[in-house]
Backbone as XML, in Angstrom:
<?xml version="1.0"?>
<chain id="A" units="angstrom">
  <residue number="1" name="MET">
    <atom name="N" x="2.443" y="12.129" z="-13.273"/>
    <atom name="CA" x="1.777" y="11.582" z="-12.194"/>
    <atom name="C" x="2.736" y="11.857" z="-11.476"/>
  </residue>
  <residue number="2" name="LEU">
    <atom name="N" x="2.573" y="11.663" z="-9.905"/>
    <atom name="CA" x="3.637" y="12.539" z="-8.589"/>
    <atom name="C" x="4.801" y="11.014" z="-8.227"/>
  </residue>
  <residue number="3" name="ARG">
    <atom name="N" x="6.139" y="11.190" z="-8.460"/>
    <atom name="CA" x="6.881" y="10.386" z="-7.623"/>
    <atom name="C" x="7.437" y="10.339" z="-6.444"/>
  </residue>
  <residue number="4" name="ALA">
    <atom name="N" x="7.822" y="10.190" z="-5.529"/>
    <atom name="CA" x="8.119" y="9.657" z="-4.556"/>
    <atom name="C" x="9.188" y="8.705" z="-3.841"/>
  </residue>
  <residue number="5" name="ARG">
    <atom name="N" x="10.254" y="8.764" z="-3.360"/>
    <atom name="CA" x="10.790" y="7.284" z="-3.063"/>
    <atom name="C" x="10.349" y="6.558" z="-2.145"/>
  </residue>
  <residue number="6" name="ARG">
    <atom name="N" x="10.307" y="5.119" z="-2.835"/>
    <atom name="CA" x="9.942" y="4.015" z="-2.500"/>
    <atom name="C" x="11.155" y="3.441" z="-1.220"/>
  </residue>
  <residue number="7" name="TYR">
    <atom name="N" x="10.800" y="3.335" z="-0.078"/>
    <atom name="CA" x="11.214" y="2.741" z="0.862"/>
    <atom name="C" x="10.754" y="0.794" z="1.042"/>
  </residue>
  <residue number="8" name="PRO">
    <atom name="N" x="11.852" y="-0.093" z="1.398"/>
    <atom name="CA" x="11.738" y="-1.033" z="1.962"/>
    <atom name="C" x="10.252" y="-0.583" z="3.243"/>
  </residue>
  <residue number="9" name="PHE">
    <atom name="N" x="9.731" y="-2.040" z="3.105"/>
    <atom name="CA" x="8.635" y="-1.996" z="4.138"/>
    <atom name="C" x="7.772" y="-3.353" z="4.427"/>
  </residue>
  <residue number="10" name="ALA">
    <atom name="N" x="7.624" y="-4.101" z="4.995"/>
    <atom name="CA" x="6.876" y="-5.120" z="5.381"/>
    <atom name="C" x="5.720" y="-4.748" z="6.057"/>
  </residue>
  <residue number="11" name="ALA">
    <atom name="N" x="5.025" y="-5.674" z="5.932"/>
    <atom name="CA" x="3.955" y="-4.950" z="6.512"/>
    <atom name="C" x="2.789" y="-6.421" z="6.525"/>
  </residue>
  <residue number="12" name="SER">
    <atom name="N" x="2.169" y="-5.800" z="7.058"/>
    <atom name="CA" x="0.764" y="-7.334" z="6.562"/>
    <atom name="C" x="-0.647" y="-6.315" z="6.227"/>
  </residue>
  <residue number="13" name="VAL">
    <atom name="N" x="-1.157" y="-6.730" z="4.497"/>
    <atom name="CA" x="-2.327" y="-5.896" z="4.074"/>
    <atom name="C" x="-2.995" y="-6.269" z="3.814"/>
  </residue>
  <residue number="14" name="GLU">
    <atom name="N" x="-4.348" y="-6.242" z="3.727"/>
    <atom name="CA" x="-5.319" y="-6.527" z="3.773"/>
    <atom name="C" x="-5.914" y="-5.748" z="2.650"/>
  </residue>
  <residue number="15" name="LEU">
    <atom name="N" x="-6.413" y="-5.969" z="1.486"/>
    <atom name="CA" x="-6.905" y="-5.116" z="0.196"/>
    <atom name="C" x="-8.499" y="-5.459" z="-0.195"/>
  </residue>
  <residue number="16" name="THR">
    <atom name="N" x="-9.299" y="-4.921" z="-0.348"/>
    <atom name="CA" x="-10.566" y="-4.537" z="-0.965"/>
    <atom name="C" x="-10.892" y="-4.551" z="-2.113"/>
  </residue>
  <residue number="17" name="ASP">
    <atom name="N" x="-11.370" y="-5.586" z="-3.004"/>
    <atom name="CA" x="-12.709" y="-4.926" z="-5.012"/>
    <atom name="C" x="-12.945" y="-3.837" z="-4.470"/>
  </residue>
  <residue number="18" name="LEU">
    <atom name="N" x="-13.357" y="-1.969" z="-4.901"/>
    <atom name="CA" x="-14.605" y="-2.458" z="-4.141"/>
    <atom name="C" x="-15.713" y="-2.617" z="-5.122"/>
  </residue>
  <residue number="19" name="GLN">
    <atom name="N" x="-15.523" y="-2.650" z="-5.763"/>
    <atom name="CA" x="-16.713" y="-3.764" z="-7.372"/>
    <atom name="C" x="-17.032" y="-4.766" z="-6.431"/>
  </residue>
  <residue number="20" name="SER">
    <atom name="N" x="-16.015" y="-5.978" z="-6.283"/>
    <atom name="CA" x="-16.812" y="-7.406" z="-6.718"/>
    <atom name="C" x="-16.754" y="-7.389" z="-4.150"/>
  </residue>
  <residue number="21" name="GLU">
    <atom name="N" x="-16.370" y="-7.024" z="-3.846"/>
    <atom name="CA" x="-15.875" y="-7.214" z="-2.543"/>
    <atom name="C" x="-15.499" y="-8.095" z="-2.401"/>
  </residue>
  <residue number="22" name="THR">
    <atom name="N" x="-14.346" y="-8.481" z="-3.361"/>
    <atom name="CA" x="-12.831" y="-9.400" z="-2.355"/>
    <atom name="C" x="-12.441" y="-9.277" z="-1.743"/>
  </residue>
  <residue number="23" name="HIS">
    <atom name="N" x="-11.704" y="-10.214" z="-0.746"/>
    <atom name="CA" x="-10.429" y="-9.726" z="0.194"/>
    <atom name="C" x="-9.348" y="-10.471" z="-0.746"/>
  </residue>
  <residue number="24" name="LEU">
    <atom name="N" x="-8.575" y="-10.472" z="-0.053"/>
    <atom name="CA" x="-7.546" y="-10.615" z="-0.097"/>
    <atom name="C" x="-6.522" y="-10.550" z="0.640"/>
  </residue>
  <residue number="25" name="GLN">
    <atom name="N" x="-5.765" y="-10.755" z="1.770"/>
    <atom name="CA" x="-4.288" y="-10.751" z="2.744"/>
    <atom name="C" x="-3.362" y="-11.022" z="2.146"/>
  </residue>
  <residue number="26" name="GLU">
    <atom name="N" x="-2.319" y="-9.955" z="2.282"/>
    <atom name="CA" x="-1.233" y="-10.063" z="1.934"/>
    <atom name="C" x="0.068" y="-8.958" z="2.342"/>
  </residue>
  <residue number="27" name="ARG">
    <atom name="N" x="1.255" y="-8.710" z="1.963"/>
    <atom name="CA" x="1.892" y="-8.458" z="2.850"/>
    <atom name="C" x="2.484" y="-7.373" z="1.028"/>
  </residue>
  <residue number="28" name="ALA">
    <atom name="N" x="3.447" y="-5.813" z="2.121"/>
    <atom name="CA" x="3.591" y="-4.902" z="1.382"/>
    <atom name="C" x="4.929" y="-5.159" z="1.075"/>
  </residue>
  <residue number="29" name="ILE">
    <atom name="N" x="5.896" y="-4.304" z="0.646"/>
    <atom name="CA" x="7.163" y="-4.839" z="0.478"/>
    <atom name="C" x="7.496" y="-3.775" z="-0.201"/>
  </residue>
  <residue number="30" name="ASP">
    <atom name="N" x="6.910" y="-2.329" z="-0.276"/>
    <atom name="CA" x="7.183" y="-1.306" z="-0.089"/>
    <atom name="C" x="6.589" y="-0.204" z="0.089"/>
  </residue>
  <residue number="31" name="LEU">
    <atom name="N" x="7.088" y="1.316" z="0.932"/>
    <atom name="CA" x="5.731" y="2.109" z="0.501"/>
    <atom name="C" x="6.613" y="3.299" z="0.576"/>
  </residue>
  <residue number="32" name="SER">
    <atom name="N" x="5.391" y="4.318" z="0.111"/>
    <atom name="CA" x="5.981" y="5.581" z="-0.366"/>
    <atom name="C" x="4.925" y="6.621" z="-0.063"/>
  </residue>
  <residue number="33" name="LEU">
    <atom name="N" x="4.748" y="8.034" z="0.027"/>
    <atom name="CA" x="3.764" y="8.847" z="0.572"/>
    <atom name="C" x="2.607" y="8.468" z="-1.071"/>
  </residue>
  <residue number="34" name="TYR">
    <atom name="N" x="3.089" y="8.109" z="-1.743"/>
    <atom name="CA" x="1.396" y="7.880" z="-2.899"/>
    <atom name="C" x="1.719" y="6.686" z="-3.217"/>
  </residue>
  <residue number="35" name="GLY">
    <atom name="N" x="1.300" y="5.336" z="-2.175"/>
    <atom name="CA" x="1.247" y="4.501" z="-2.974"/>
    <atom name="C" x="2.407" y="3.330" z="-2.233"/>
  </residue>
  <residue number="36" name="CYS">
    <atom name="N" x="2.208" y="2.152" z="-2.543"/>
    <atom name="CA" x="3.042" y="1.095" z="-1.455"/>
    <atom name="C" x="3.057" y="0.072" z="-2.353"/>
  </residue>
  <residue number="37" name="GLY">
    <atom name="N" x="3.556" y="-0.928" z="-2.868"/>
    <atom name="CA" x="4.036" y="-2.291" z="-4.002"/>
    <atom name="C" x="3.365" y="-3.357" z="-2.636"/>
  </residue>
  <residue number="38" name="VAL">
    <atom name="N" x="3.364" y="-3.910" z="-3.162"/>
    <atom name="CA" x="2.076" y="-5.756" z="-2.777"/>
    <atom name="C" x="2.259" y="-6.911" z="-2.782"/>
  </residue>
  <residue number="39" name="VAL">
    <atom name="N" x="2.580" y="-8.025" z="-2.723"/>
    <atom name="CA" x="2.994" y="-9.296" z="-3.240"/>
    <atom name="C" x="1.923" y="-10.147" z="-3.093"/>
  </residue>
  <residue number="40" name="ALA">
    <atom name="N" x="1.697" y="-10.982" z="-3.940"/>
    <atom name="CA" x="0.037" y="-11.080" z="-3.750"/>
    <atom name="C" x="-0.322" y="-12.707" z="-4.620"/>
  </residue>
  <residue number="41" name="SER">
    <atom name="N" x="-0.705" y="-13.685" z="-3.448"/>
    <atom name="CA" x="-1.412" y="-15.426" z="-4.408"/>
    <atom name="C" x="-1.722" y="-14.806" z="-5.973"/>
  </residue>
  <residue number="42" name="LYS">
    <atom name="N" x="-2.515" y="-14.101" z="-6.142"/>
    <atom name="CA" x="-3.387" y="-13.656" z="-7.105"/>
    <atom name="C" x="-4.205" y="-12.413" z="-7.892"/>
  </residue>
  <residue number="43" name="PRO">
    <atom name="N" x="-2.989" y="-11.875" z="-8.119"/>
    <atom name="CA" x="-3.033" y="-9.870" z="-7.861"/>
    <atom name="C" x="-4.100" y="-8.984" z="-8.931"/>
  </residue>
  <residue number="44" name="PHE">
    <atom name="N" x="-4.795" y="-8.233" z="-7.925"/>
    <atom name="CA" x="-6.285" y="-7.806" z="-8.506"/>
    <atom name="C" x="-5.081" y="-7.259" z="-10.463"/>
  </residue>
  <residue number="45" name="SER">
    <atom name="N" x="-6.474" y="-7.102" z="-10.818"/>
    <atom name="CA" x="-6.039" y="-6.648" z="-12.279"/>
    <atom name="C" x="-5.629" y="-5.019" z="-12.130"/>
  </residue>
  <residue number="46" name="ALA">
    <atom name="N" x="-4.959" y="-4.631" z="-13.325"/>
    <atom name="CA" x="-4.757" y="-2.365" z="-12.916"/>
    <atom name="C" x="-5.258" y="-2.013" z="-13.270"/>
  </residue>
  <residue number="47" name="GLY">
    <atom name="N" x="-6.072" y="-1.013" z="-12.973"/>
    <atom name="CA" x="-7.437" y="-0.178" z="-12.658"/>
    <atom name="C" x="-8.243" y="-0.679" z="-11.630"/>
  </residue>
  <residue number="48" name="THR">
    <atom name="N" x="-8.496" y="-1.829" z="-11.447"/>
    <atom name="CA" x="-9.181" y="-2.510" z="-9.852"/>
    <atom name="C" x="-9.236" y="-0.679" z="-8.822"/>
  </residue>
  <residue number="49" name="ARG">
    <atom name="N" x="-10.652" y="-0.311" z="-8.591"/>
    <atom name="CA" x="-10.146" y="0.145" z="-7.358"/>
    <atom name="C" x="-10.701" y="-0.461" z="-5.771"/>
  </residue>
  <residue number="50" name="VAL">
    <atom name="N" x="-9.212" y="-0.274" z="-5.291"/>
    <atom name="CA" x="-9.276" y="-1.073" z="-3.771"/>
    <atom name="C" x="-9.376" y="-0.310" z="-2.918"/>
  </residue>
  <residue number="51" name="ARG">
    <atom name="N" x="-10.116" y="-1.006" z="-1.485"/>
    <atom name="CA" x="-9.784" y="-0.313" z="-0.263"/>
    <atom name="C" x="-8.459" y="-0.792" z="0.436"/>
  </residue>
  <residue number="52" name="ILE">
    <atom name="N" x="-7.723" y="-0.368" z="1.411"/>
    <atom name="CA" x="-6.492" y="-0.595" z="1.538"/>
    <atom name="C" x="-6.472" y="-0.501" z="3.020"/>
  </residue>
  <residue number="53" name="ARG">
    <atom name="N" x="-6.278" y="-1.846" z="3.767"/>
    <atom name="CA" x="-5.599" y="-1.416" z="4.920"/>
    <atom name="C" x="-3.784" y="-1.720" z="5.870"/>
  </residue>
  <residue number="54" name="ILE">
    <atom name="N" x="-3.306" y="-1.200" z="5.714"/>
    <atom name="CA" x="-1.741" y="-1.386" z="6.332"/>
    <atom name="C" x="-2.174" y="-1.496" z="8.017"/>
  </residue>
  <residue number="55" name="THR">
    <atom name="N" x="-1.109" y="-2.972" z="8.096"/>
    <atom name="CA" x="-1.204" y="-3.285" z="10.088"/>
    <atom name="C" x="0.874" y="-2.937" z="9.662"/>
  </residue>
  <residue number="56" name="HIS">
    <atom name="N" x="1.289" y="-2.503" z="10.703"/>
    <atom name="CA" x="2.599" y="-2.098" z="11.558"/>
    <atom name="C" x="2.947" y="-0.997" z="12.195"/>
  </residue>
  <residue number="57" name="GLY">
    <atom name="N" x="3.111" y="-2.454" z="13.232"/>
    <atom name="CA" x="4.427" y="-1.851" z="14.345"/>
    <atom name="C" x="2.997" y="-1.336" z="15.534"/>
  </residue>
  <residue number="58" name="GLY">
    <atom name="N" x="2.172" y="-1.956" z="15.136"/>
    <atom name="CA" x="0.558" y="-1.871" z="16.542"/>
    <atom name="C" x="0.190" y="-0.263" z="15.999"/>
  </residue>
  <residue number="59" name="GLY">
    <atom name="N" x="0.028" y="-0.176" z="14.505"/>
    <atom name="CA" x="-1.162" y="0.800" z="13.884"/>
    <atom name="C" x="-1.271" y="0.832" z="12.533"/>
  </residue>
  <residue number="60" name="ASN">
    <atom name="N" x="-2.100" y="1.627" z="12.806"/>
    <atom name="CA" x="-3.421" y="0.282" z="11.146"/>
    <atom name="C" x="-3.188" y="2.190" z="9.632"/>
  </residue>
  <residue number="61" name="PHE">
    <atom name="N" x="-3.139" y="2.266" z="9.357"/>
    <atom name="CA" x="-3.592" y="2.899" z="8.006"/>
    <atom name="C" x="-4.350" y="2.669" z="7.197"/>
  </residue>
  <residue number="62" name="ALA">
    <atom name="N" x="-5.533" y="2.984" z="6.405"/>
    <atom name="CA" x="-6.379" y="3.070" z="5.528"/>
    <atom name="C" x="-6.328" y="3.584" z="5.122"/>
  </residue>
  <residue number="63" name="ALA">
    <atom name="N" x="-6.182" y="3.911" z="3.468"/>
    <atom name="CA" x="-6.910" y="4.341" z="2.337"/>
    <atom name="C" x="-8.158" y="3.661" z="1.388"/>
  </residue>
  <residue number="64" name="LEU">
    <atom name="N" x="-8.147" y="4.998" z="0.464"/>
    <atom name="CA" x="-9.409" y="4.040" z="-1.215"/>
    <atom name="C" x="-7.674" y="4.616" z="-1.672"/>
  </residue>
  <residue number="65" name="GLY">
    <atom name="N" x="-7.290" y="2.906" z="-3.047"/>
    <atom name="CA" x="-5.822" y="3.010" z="-4.164"/>
    <atom name="C" x="-6.778" y="2.543" z="-5.259"/>
  </residue>
  <residue number="66" name="ARG">
    <atom name="N" x="-6.124" y="2.749" z="-5.951"/>
    <atom name="CA" x="-6.365" y="1.953" z="-7.015"/>
    <atom name="C" x="-5.114" y="0.813" z="-7.609"/>
  </residue>
  <residue number="67" name="VAL">
    <atom name="N" x="-5.132" y="0.107" z="-8.212"/>
    <atom name="CA" x="-3.968" y="-1.140" z="-8.589"/>
    <atom name="C" x="-3.299" y="-0.825" z="-10.210"/>
  </residue>
  <residue number="68" name="ILE">
    <atom name="N" x="-2.305" y="0.539" z="-9.541"/>
    <atom name="CA" x="-1.906" y="1.069" z="-10.880"/>
    <atom name="C" x="-0.526" y="0.102" z="-12.372"/>
  </residue>
  <residue number="69" name="TYR">
    <atom name="N" x="-0.417" y="-1.635" z="-11.561"/>
    <atom name="CA" x="0.000" y="-2.701" z="-12.646"/>
    <atom name="C" x="-0.174" y="-3.591" z="-10.993"/>
  </residue>
  <residue number="70" name="ALA">
    <atom name="N" x="0.050" y="-4.627" z="-12.252"/>
    <atom name="CA" x="0.269" y="-5.966" z="-11.399"/>
    <atom name="C" x="1.295" y="-6.628" z="-12.490"/>
  </residue>
  <residue number="71" name="THR">
    <atom name="N" x="2.243" y="-7.690" z="-11.860"/>
    <atom name="CA" x="2.593" y="-8.545" z="-12.458"/>
    <atom name="C" x="2.386" y="-9.907" z="-12.764"/>
  </residue>
  <residue number="72" name="ALA">
    <atom name="N" x="3.366" y="-10.545" z="-13.802"/>
    <atom name="CA" x="2.819" y="-11.508" z="-13.871"/>
    <atom name="C" x="3.100" y="-12.970" z="-12.533"/>
  </residue>
  <residue number="73" name="ASP">
    <atom name="N" x="4.261" y="-12.373" z="-11.581"/>
    <atom name="CA" x="4.604" y="-13.087" z="-10.691"/>
    <atom name="C" x="4.258" y="-12.624" z="-9.186"/>
  </residue>
  <residue number="74" name="GLY">
    <atom name="N" x="2.859" y="-11.592" z="-9.687"/>
    <atom name="CA" x="1.996" y="-11.326" z="-7.911"/>
    <atom name="C" x="2.246" y="-10.824" z="-7.582"/>
  </residue>
  <residue number="75" name="GLU">
    <atom name="N" x="3.105" y="-9.256" z="-7.898"/>
    <atom name="CA" x="3.483" y="-7.902" z="-7.229"/>
    <atom name="C" x="2.442" y="-7.248" z="-8.149"/>
  </residue>
  <residue number="76" name="MET">
    <atom name="N" x="1.730" y="-6.437" z="-6.914"/>
    <atom name="CA" x="1.083" y="-5.197" z="-7.600"/>
    <atom name="C" x="1.847" y="-3.829" z="-7.082"/>
  </residue>
  <residue number="77" name="GLY">
    <atom name="N" x="1.105" y="-2.735" z="-8.053"/>
    <atom name="CA" x="1.905" y="-1.104" z="-7.563"/>
    <atom name="C" x="0.447" y="-1.093" z="-6.969"/>
  </residue>
  <residue number="78" name="ILE">
    <atom name="N" x="0.245" y="-0.478" z="-5.286"/>
    <atom name="CA" x="-0.836" y="0.677" z="-5.702"/>
    <atom name="C" x="-0.920" y="2.065" z="-5.094"/>
  </residue>
  <residue number="79" name="ALA">
    <atom name="N" x="-1.498" y="3.026" z="-6.144"/>
    <atom name="CA" x="-1.528" y="4.297" z="-5.907"/>
    <atom name="C" x="-2.396" y="3.991" z="-4.360"/>
  </residue>
  <residue number="80" name="PHE">
    <atom name="N" x="-2.704" y="5.150" z="-4.178"/>
    <atom name="CA" x="-3.585" y="5.230" z="-2.932"/>
    <atom name="C" x="-4.506" y="6.986" z="-3.340"/>
  </residue>
  <residue number="81" name="THR">
    <atom name="N" x="-5.930" y="6.919" z="-3.920"/>
    <atom name="CA" x="-6.457" y="7.434" z="-4.615"/>
    <atom name="C" x="-6.687" y="9.137" z="-3.710"/>
  </residue>
  <residue number="82" name="ARG">
    <atom name="N" x="-7.798" y="8.216" z="-2.281"/>
    <atom name="CA" x="-7.964" y="8.941" z="-1.012"/>
    <atom name="C" x="-8.085" y="8.728" z="0.527"/>
  </residue>
  <residue number="83" name="VAL">
    <atom name="N" x="-6.699" y="9.576" z="1.165"/>
    <atom name="CA" x="-6.510" y="9.067" z="2.379"/>
    <atom name="C" x="-6.697" y="9.717" z="3.360"/>
  </residue>
  <residue number="84" name="GLU">
    <atom name="N" x="-7.685" y="9.766" z="4.366"/>
    <atom name="CA" x="-8.092" y="10.624" z="5.826"/>
    <atom name="C" x="-7.251" y="10.752" z="6.372"/>
  </residue>
  <residue number="85" name="GLN">
    <atom name="N" x="-6.813" y="12.071" z="6.575"/>
    <atom name="CA" x="-5.863" y="13.330" z="7.312"/>
    <atom name="C" x="-5.420" y="12.312" z="8.717"/>
  </residue>
  <residue number="86" name="VAL">
    <atom name="N" x="-5.844" y="11.502" z="9.203"/>
    <atom name="CA" x="-5.650" y="10.699" z="10.419"/>
    <atom name="C" x="-4.502" y="9.482" z="10.084"/>
  </residue>
  <residue number="87" name="HIS">
    <atom name="N" x="-5.302" y="8.854" z="8.930"/>
    <atom name="CA" x="-4.346" y="8.126" z="8.029"/>
    <atom name="C" x="-2.683" y="8.621" z="7.468"/>
  </residue>
  <residue number="88" name="GLN">
    <atom name="N" x="-2.598" y="10.151" z="7.221"/>
    <atom name="CA" x="-2.244" y="11.177" z="6.971"/>
    <atom name="C" x="-0.569" y="10.539" z="7.739"/>
  </residue>
  <residue number="89" name="ILE">
    <atom name="N" x="-1.212" y="11.098" z="8.992"/>
    <atom name="CA" x="-0.166" y="11.711" z="9.243"/>
    <atom name="C" x="0.435" y="9.848" z="9.989"/>
  </residue>
  <residue number="90" name="ILE">
    <atom name="N" x="-0.478" y="9.336" z="10.023"/>
    <atom name="CA" x="0.298" y="7.383" z="10.301"/>
    <atom name="C" x="1.268" y="7.123" z="9.289"/>
  </residue>
  <residue number="91" name="LEU">
    <atom name="N" x="0.254" y="7.605" z="7.815"/>
    <atom name="CA" x="1.584" y="7.321" z="6.530"/>
    <atom name="C" x="3.351" y="8.297" z="7.047"/>
  </residue>
  <residue number="92" name="GLU">
    <atom name="N" x="3.013" y="9.090" z="7.167"/>
    <atom name="CA" x="4.360" y="10.342" z="7.234"/>
    <atom name="C" x="5.096" y="9.771" z="8.147"/>
  </residue>
  <residue number="93" name="LYS">
    <atom name="N" x="4.193" y="9.068" z="8.838"/>
    <atom name="CA" x="5.703" y="8.621" z="10.223"/>
    <atom name="C" x="6.374" y="7.230" z="9.985"/>
  </residue>
  <residue number="94" name="TRP">
    <atom name="N" x="5.861" y="6.539" z="9.626"/>
    <atom name="CA" x="6.132" y="4.732" z="9.211"/>
    <atom name="C" x="6.933" y="5.176" z="7.778"/>
  </residue>
  <residue number="95" name="ILE">
    <atom name="N" x="6.922" y="6.472" z="6.830"/>
    <atom name="CA" x="8.160" y="7.158" z="5.792"/>
    <atom name="C" x="9.536" y="7.772" z="6.894"/>
  </residue>
  <residue number="96" name="SER">
    <atom name="N" x="9.138" y="8.088" z="7.913"/>
    <atom name="CA" x="9.908" y="9.084" z="8.522"/>
    <atom name="C" x="10.572" y="8.173" z="9.527"/>
  </residue>
  <residue number="97" name="GLU">
    <atom name="N" x="10.441" y="6.913" z="9.269"/>
    <atom name="CA" x="10.794" y="5.744" z="10.380"/>
    <atom name="C" x="11.653" y="5.607" z="9.054"/>
  </residue>
  <residue number="98" name="GLN">
    <atom name="N" x="11.515" y="4.613" z="8.278"/>
    <atom name="CA" x="11.846" y="4.627" z="6.949"/>
    <atom name="C" x="12.628" y="4.918" z="6.684"/>
  </residue>
  <residue number="99" name="ARG">
    <atom name="N" x="12.944" y="6.009" z="6.358"/>
    <atom name="CA" x="14.197" y="7.282" z="5.942"/>
    <atom name="C" x="14.857" y="7.089" z="6.916"/>
  </residue>
  <residue number="100" name="GLU">
    <atom name="N" x="15.006" y="7.327" z="7.792"/>
    <atom name="CA" x="15.959" y="6.833" z="8.920"/>
    <atom name="C" x="16.687" y="5.586" z="9.268"/>
  </residue>
  <residue number="101" name="ARG">
    <atom name="N" x="16.036" y="4.193" z="8.656"/>
    <atom name="CA" x="16.231" y="3.347" z="8.551"/>
    <atom name="C" x="17.635" y="3.159" z="7.752"/>
  </residue>
  <residue number="102" name="VAL">
    <atom name="N" x="17.214" y="4.012" z="6.318"/>
    <atom name="CA" x="17.913" y="3.925" z="4.798"/>
    <atom name="C" x="19.507" y="4.921" z="5.686"/>
  </residue>
  <residue number="103" name="ARG">
    <atom name="N" x="19.149" y="6.306" z="6.267"/>
    <atom name="CA" x="20.489" y="6.127" z="6.500"/>
    <atom name="C" x="21.549" y="5.723" z="7.388"/>
  </residue>
  <residue number="104" name="ILE">
    <atom name="N" x="20.827" y="5.120" z="8.638"/>
    <atom name="CA" x="21.736" y="3.913" z="9.279"/>
    <atom name="C" x="22.826" y="3.569" z="8.448"/>
  </residue>
</chain>
């Protein structure tokens, strides 16, 4: 599995279970080039394939992903499995901004 540094990141997240079409409106807590952490009131179980949309600072990022883990206290780890180029650019911009914040 690829590893990348996770940066603290607060943003609105919309998750959709690709099988059941269940929607969740939640909050991102961290972000990396390969995934993100999400706090959810009713997290999806590990293995669930999802469509994810993150809204932050006037930008929108969308990808397909998979829930890698879900904890009893509502935290989920999402791995991005398919990211279109236009959204990859947005993701890399956000990561760069977070990297700069950490250096300050």
